[in-house]
Steps between C-alpha positions, in 0.01 A plus 500: 500500500231270366328635195219401269639716223740237364235226455280755323788591271566133420136467392546801271809328354293183443239704313771668290648158419156376391455806275836425335406134461166593345670743261740227389212253465311741277806600294457243222137594437523875558836586344554194287826462691671194639260253344782251442646534849389190696486682835272770359281241331462318832409828670252585225319174573461614862403863442141447622630347826750783545230759435260333745772480764586865453133588548500294820772728639241778521232304684577359848846667514323837516394409855864416575620842387222679686577331833874554451454870428260539790749331731791705368317830554293425813680250718775612729674164471475236231495162667720213394182297442372758252829498309513120501145481361591755232796289387284187507255676272776609260651151487152367431442751219824396331412131532145571383631673188738214421227238545248701301729568206721192484286219635140617485425263790171638634509298825851612589422856397194493726706375793759773452224760467353380828835560670510850346143566609563389858821706524328823399190429706724437803677832435164676510402317820828593668447864406144501634615338824781756532258789447229369732714390793 
């Protein structure tokens, strides 16, 4: 059985990971803990990027979750194309997060976002086509 639930869950795991990362990045300043640990110091330098990326997870991905839930509760059959697009979106979100936090390459991040955007938009189009025809 093809399901959109697993890609949705993976996005939730990505968000949880980003919350943990942000907590660790803020640890030296908030709890005065781990200030001498090089890994935490490196994370602390990126806390604004991590925070911005976490905020991004509640922008366009909302449309992803809405279309997945609609499909799960309304469609009789989830198409392989819909599942493939969902996984493309999730892969793109993971890559987007890595680029945003580690590289801060705006061009690459924009390209990856475009892939994410097209994947979700295509999911919506497929659903509209399914409902209208």
